[in-house]
N, C-alpha and C positions, 0 to 999 in steps of 0.2 A: 701580506697575508691575503689582502683584497686582490692582488694579481693572481695568487695561487688559487684562490675561490673562483675566480672568473675563468681561469684556466680549466678547472674542474668542471665547471657548468658547461663550458664550450665543449669539452670532450664529450660529457655525458649527453649533449644535446645533438651533436653529430653522431654519436653511436645509436641514440634512439631513431634519428632520421634514417640511417643506413639499415637498422633492424626492420624498419618498416618501408624500405625500398624508397626513401625520399632523400632528395638532395639537399645541400645547405643553403640554397637561395632563401630570400625571405618569401614566406608563403603569403600570397595576396588574399584579401577578402574577396569573396566572389558572389556576385548577385546573378542568380539563374532566373531568368523570366520566362514563363510560358504562357502564351495567350491560346484561346480555347476555340477550335473551328474558324480560325482565321484566315481567310484566303489570301494568297499574296498580293493580289492586285488591290488591295485595301491600304496599300502603302505606296505613297508617291515615288520614293526613290526606288523601289523595286521596278515599277513601270518604267522609271526613266532608264534603268541599266537593262532592262529585258526586251522593252519594245520602244524605247526612245520616244516615250510620251509622258505626259506630265500627270495624267489620270488614267484611270480604268477603261478599257474599250467599253464598259457599261457606262461609265459617266463620272461624276466628280468623287473624288476621295480626298481626304484631310489628315495627315500624318506628320506634322512638323517635328515632333519630338523624336520619332523613330528616323526621320530623314536627318536629324542631327546626329543622330548615333552612327548612321552610315558614314557621315563625314569624318567622324572620329575614330572609327574602327574599321575592321576588316570585314567585308560581307562575303559569305559563302552563297553565292546566289543561285547555284543549283543544288541545294540541298532538297532530299526527299525524305519522306516518313516511311517507316518501315511497317505502318498498318494504318489505314485510314478508318480508325476507330479510336476513341479516347483511351480507353483502358490499355490495349496491347501496345498502342504508340508510346504512351508513357512508361509502360514496362520496359519497352526497348530502350528508351533514353535512359531510365534509372539503372538497369541492369548492364546496359552497354552490349547487348547481345540481340541478335536476330530473333524473332519468335519461333524459328524452327530450333534454335538452340535453347530458349529458355522455356519452351511449352507453353507459352501464355499467347493465345491466338485470339481472345475474344474478351468477354467481361466476366470471365469466371473469376472467382475468389481462389487465389492460389496460396500455397503455404511453403514454409522453408523447411520442411522435413525431408523432401526428396534429395537425393545425394547429389543430383546435377545443379541444384540452386546455388548461384553464386552470392556474393555480398552485393548490396545496393551502393550506389554512389555515395549516398550520405554516410553509411557505415564505413565505407573506404576512408572518406574525408575525416571522420571522427578519429580513425586509427592513424590519421597523418597529424593529429593534434588540432584538428577544427572543432569549432563549436557549430552545430547544425541547427537550422531553423527552416521550417516550413510554415507558410502562410498562404490559406486559400484553398484552391483545389489542389488534390494530390493525383487520384486515379489509379495509384497504385493497390490493388486489392489483396495485400500480402498478409497473411495470418500465420500464427504459430500455434503450438501446443499449450493449453492452459492446464489447470487443474483438472477439470472435467469436460472441457469442450475446447474448440478451437478459438482463439481470441486474436484481435488485430495486433499485428507485429509493428511495433514503433520503430520506425526507421531513421526519424529525425529526433535529437534530444528535446527540442521544443516544436510543438505541432499548434498552430493556431488555425484550425480548418474551418472550411465554409459552414458546415453543419453546427459547429461549435457557437460561431458567431451569430448564425440564424436563430439559434435558441435563445439567444439573449436579445433578439429583436435588433440586432445589428446588420439589417439587410433591407432590401425593398421587396424581395420575393424569395420563397423559399418554399421546400417540400420535405414532408416528414410523417412519421407515423404519429397519430394522434391517441395517447394512451388514458388521458383524463380530460374532463371538460367540467369548468365550474368547481374545481377542486375535488371531483369524485372520479374514481377509475372506472373506465369503461370494461363492461364484461367483454365485449368485442371491440378491439381497438380498429380505427380507421387507418387504412393503408395509404401511404404516400399521398397525403393531402397537400394540394397547393395552399400558400397562403401569401397575401400581401401585406406590407407594413406600410401604413400611411405616413405622411409627414408628422402627424400627432404621435406615432408610435403605436397606433392601434392595429391590431391584427385583423385581418379580414380573410375568411375562409373561403374557398372556391371549391365546394365538394357538393354535388347534388345528393349524394349517398347521405352525407351528414344533414341536409336540409331535410330529406324524406323521412329520417328517423329523429327530426325535431332538436337536433343540437345545434343548429345553425339557422338563423332566420331564412324563412322562404324567400327566394328570388336573390339571395347573395350572389350566387354564382353568376347569374345572369347580370347583375348590377356591376360586377367586376369586368366583364366583358365591355359594357358601356363605358364604364368611368374610365378605364384605361386603355380604351379603343383597341382591344385585342383582336388580331388575326391570327386563329388557330389553323394548322394544317388539317384539311379535311379531304375526305374521299369523295370522288366525284359521284359514285352511286350512293353512298350512305349520307352524304351531305354535311352540315356543318353540326359541332357539338360544342355545348357551352362550357363544359369543364374538362375536357380532354383534347389532345392532339397538341403538337408542339407549338408554342406561341412564337410566332414568325415575325410580328409586329405588335407594336404597342408602345405605351408611354410609361416610363417609370413612376411609381406613386412617390418618389423621393427626390430631392435636388441632387445635382452633381454633388460627388463627394460623400453622400450618405446612402450609396447602394451597396451591394454586396462588394463590388471591386473597389469601391471607395473606402470601405472599412478595413480591405486587406493593406491599403497604403498607409491609412491610419496607425494599423498595428505595427507595420514595419517602422514607421516614425516613432512610435512610442517605445518600441523595442531598443532603438539606436540611442534614444533620448534618456534611457534609464540604466546607464553603466553601473554594473554590480548592484542594481537594486530591483524594484519591482514596478509594474505598471498595471492598470486595470482596463478591461474592455467589458463593458456592462458590469456584471456582479463577479466576473472572472478576473483572477491575479495571475499574471505571468512574470517570469523573472526577465530581467533586461540582459543586455550584452556584456560580455567581458571582454573589455579592452585589450586585455594580455593575451588573448587567444584570437587567431584569425577566424573570420567568419564565413560560413558557407550558407547562404540563404536561397532556397527556393520558393520564388514568389509565383504562385498559380493563379493567373486570373481567370475569371468565367466568361469574360466577354470574348468574342461576339456570340457565344453558345447561346441557344434558346434557354430561356425566354429572351427573345430580343427586345429590351426594354431600355431605350436610350433616356436620359433625362430630358425634360421637357424643352429646354433651351436649346439642346442638340438637335432634338427632333424637329422643332420649329425651323431651324436654319436649313437642315436637308430636306424637308418636304417641298421645298421651292425648286429642288433640283429634278430634271427629267433623265431618266436612265434608258439605256438601250437593253431591253431585256433579251436574252438569249432565245433564239427561235428553235423549235423541234417540230419534225415532220415525221409523217409515216414511213418515208423512205429509211431514215435512220432508226426508226424503231424496228422495222421489220429486219434489219440486219443485226440487231444486238444479240449477243448471246444469252441463252437462257438464264444464268445466273445474273447477269448485270440487269437483264430485264426485271429480274425479281427486286433488286435494289430500286430501279427507277420506279417501278409500281409502287414499292413501299412508300416512296417519297414523291411521287408524282404532284405535278403542280401546273402542268400546262393547261388544266381545265379552270385555272384562276382567271378572274376577270383582270383586265389591264389595269385597273385601279388597285386592285389587291397585290399584283406582282409589283407595282411602282412602290406602294407601302412597305412590302417586304423587303425590298431593295433599298429604298431611302433610309429606313430604320436600320438595317444591317449595316449600312457605312457609316451612318450616324452613331451608332454603338462603337464602332471601329474608332471613330474620331474621338469619341468620349474617352475610351481605353488608352488612346494615344497621350491623352492629356495626363492620365494617371501614371502611365509608365514615365512621364516627364518628371512627375513629383517623386515618385520612388527613386529613380535614377539620381536625381538632385539630393535626395536625403542620403542616399547610400555614399555618393560620392564625397559629400560634406563631411560624414561621419569619418570616412577613410583619410581624408586629408587633414582633419582635425587632429587624428592620431598618428599621423605621418606614416601611413600603412599603404603599401601596395595594394592595388585593387584591379579586378576583373569583372566585366558584365558579359553574359551571354544571353542573348535575346533570341528565343525560337518563335518565329511569326506563325503560331498556330502548331498544334498537335498533330494536326492535318488541315485540309481545306474545308470548303463548303460551297455547294451548288446554289445558284440563285435562277433556277430554271434551266441552267445548263443541262443539256441532254433531257430536258423535260421535267427535271426532278428539283428537289431541294435535298438537304442532309448530305451525307458522305458515303463511306463504305465501297466505293468503287475506284478502280485503279487509274483513273483519268487524271489527267495534269491538275486539274482544278481541285481535285480530292488529295493529291500527294505532295505537290510541290510546295515546299515551306522553307524559304531562305532563313539563315541564321547569321547573326551580326556578332561578331566577338569584339568588345572594346576594352582596352587594357592600359593601364599606367605603363607597361612594358611595351613601347611602340616598335620595338624591334622584332618582337614576336607577333605581333598583330598590328601592323603599319596603318596609320590614319588613312581613310579614304581608298584603301586597296580594295578592288573586287577580284574575287577568286572565281573563275568560270568552270574549274574542274568539277565533277560530281563529288558530293559528300552526302552523308546519310545520317540519320539521327543516333546510330549507334556510334558515331564518332564524337557526341556530345560529352559522355562520361570519361573517356580517354584524354579528352581535351582539358577537362576541368581537373581531373587527377594530376595530369602531368604539370599543369601551372600550379597546383597545390604542392609540387615537389616530388611526385611519385616517379620511381624509375619503371617505366612501363616494360623494361625488358626482364624484369625480375618474374619469377614463376608464380607468385600470387596474383599476377595481373593477366596471366595468359590466357584466361576466358574471354576476354575482351575482343569483340569482333571488329570495332572501329579503329580509326586513326586519329593520332592527335593533330587537330585541325592547323596547329602552328606548323607541322611538317608539310600539310597539303599546302598551306600558304607560300611556303619557301620552296616548294617544289623538290624537297628531299625525300619524298615518296612518290612512286610511279602514280600516274593519274588513273583513276578508275576508268573502266571502259563501259560499265553499267551499274545500275542499282538495282535492288531487289526487295520484294516486300511480300507480305502475304496478309489476306484478309478473310475471315470466316463469317463475321456478323452480317446478317441479312442475306448476303449472297450465298452463303456456304463456302467450304474451303476453296479459295482460289488464289493463286500466286501470280505474280506479275514481275516482269524485267523490263527496264528501260535503258537504251542507247541513246546516242545523241540523235539518231534517226528514226527509231523505231519503239513503240510500245508494244508488248505482247504480255498477254495473260492466259490463264488456263484453269480449269478445274482440276484439282489434284486429287479428289477421291470422291466416289459417288456418295458418301454420306458423312455425318459428322462424328461418327464413332470414333473416338480416340483410340489409336493402337491397331486399328482393323483397316485392312487394304492400304497400308502405308505405302505400297510400291504400284497401286493400282494404275497411275498415271504413267509410269515407265512403259507399260506395254498396251494401254487402252487405245483405241483407234482414235484417228484425229478427229472425227465428228463426236466422240464421246467425251473428249477432255473440253468440249465447249469452247473453241479457241477464239481469240480475239486478237486483232492486229491493226495498228494504225500507223502509217508513215508520218511521224510526228513533223519532220523537217519540212515537209510539204503540205501538211494537214494540222497546222498547230492547234486548232479547235477540236481535233479527234471526232470528227463527224463521219469521216469515210470509212467504214468497216472494211478491212481486205484480207480476212482470214481465209475466205474461200475464193479469192482471186487467184487464178491458176499463175499469174504473173508473180505473185508474192508466196507461194507456197515453199520455194526453197529457203526463204528468209524466214518464214514461220517456223519449219522444221528445225532450222538452225538454233533460233531461239528457244524453242521448246527444249532441245537437247540440253542447252546451257543451262536454263532455268531449272530442269529436273536435276542436273548434276549438283546445282547449289541447294535446293531446298529440300531434296529427298535423298539426299547423300546418307552415308553412314553416320554421320553426327546429328542427323534429325532425331529431336526428342519430342514424344508426345506423352501427355500424362492424364491419368485417370486421377483428378484431384481428389477423389474418395468422398465427394461431398464435404469436404474439410473435416473428415473425422478425425478423431485424435490418434487413430491407430496408423496413420501414415497414408502414403499414396503409391499408386502403381504407375511406374515409369516404363515407357516402351521405347527402345532403341531401335534404329532402323539398320540393323545388322545384315538384312537380307540383300541378296544381290539381285 
């Protein structure tokens, strides 16, 4: 009887897997880690692989835990993001689609009403039998139709997000709307107020507006600047502001382990330690893991995104280091395309003093070192859980949703197509060493759109099935074993700050261009096909001989043929008939307007 029941269960399991395009292998637990705004040179192993040096060209970096993962897994060293901005980059990863296929180009709230919208990675993993968990930063601004308005679309079964924890005081810094003070609701709420949570758990607001209206003690904002030694980004002409501008340098008000990122690691540990039970974070209660189901967890760290606030002990160690700050000169500025000048101007930092440049660079790498320690903790907890339950496992580490400039090209921030903004290696570590061999380095191009198909395939999905046809990327295990042809180039697109601009990178060159004269979706979709060379605001760098991408060649006659060839290739990729642009309708419940590029 037992044999008959077992056979019936086995048949039903195989049938269920086949129905969802899943093979019969054991589905591994998957931990998908994404860091935020992390440049690749913050990892020693990547510097060693790419440049044959132990540290960054700028100076000292510390990353023992990621370095260890590189020895244990397969590193896709030439992975590039699809958009150098948080939200569109994370959308590309979660949908497995290029921006010109998903219609998500910027920081817009998008919804799942449009007929071209595909399932997200966690939704597909749930269909494959996974329990899905998200902790920390998500960045996918997906909404759906509620009863009377658009509401957030939950794509993970359990979500322990950064704002939820911050409202419980489980953070060192946060930003939120303030609707009430001292138990009384405000007639006019304060928007996006910064607050710090000190080591005693007390909240310190940093808002001049709240001070002016008597809701916060006078001088509080100025006090936080001094207390936490904050350096905010400031405009050369307007000067410094007490309570506005990105925090590029400072010290966390809390000890290591009790920052925003520290609490994310605690949340994962608590979840794994509560099988079929519950656990608490502040006054909130969450359900724990089900050991009878494979786990898919997205751990979204905030480090080293602003505010750059390393814990005191990390900051103290790194302030002893001297960094070689990238230089910037008028000759480079004069040659920059107008769109890229816009980004450089927005994040301009070359007017900072040498001391300020040193501090922002020291604290950035200190923050990365602290984050590396947290990654080590999360990985250890995840491996321990998987081994305890005798389950296969896989870790996918994405080093930054994009990069970050530290006065490179005279700027901080991201949003430009340069190497420092877009090059983000990926490491895959698996108990299946055949699929992802230990210590292997793959130099072929890979892209962020490869992450979804890689995780789905590991989870048992048959990517040849029609339900996965929308995916734009490759299964990285096939890239690693060279069963797929190597990419000759990567593509991407960025609209934030610069305005609509697409880029293409080959082994030798980086070419980018303006793809429309404005930001109006669905209008002038084919403008760049016939616009003059001058109007597309071109940019060209000979990367193989100019790795710092400082010598602009777009109007060098000797390179015009190269630029024309890359323009044609880029246009065919991002402005083809499959391009989608969406008027998301202000997220009204009556739907969206989708524009498809069917024009010749």
